[in-house]
C-alpha positions, 0 to 999 in steps of 0.5 A: 973616398966615401960616396956623397949623398944627393939629398941633404939631411935637411931635405930628407927630414923636411920631406919626411915631415911632410909625408908623415914618416918623420916620427918613425925616422926619430924613433927607429931610424931610417932603416924602419921607413917602408920601401913605399915611403922611401919611394914617395920620398924620392918622388917628392925629392924629384918634384922639388928638383924639377920645380927648382930647375924650372925657376932657374 
């Protein structure tokens, strides 16, 4: 069984747009996103998850 991604594709694209790296993803793929920007995406996803948990 293949490992399942934790973040949905839609969420990844939404965060990439918000952080200004969506154009890079579209032109060159996820492999071209810098480590720093990937880290920022993870931080943003954690913030979204925490907010979601607090609302429940």
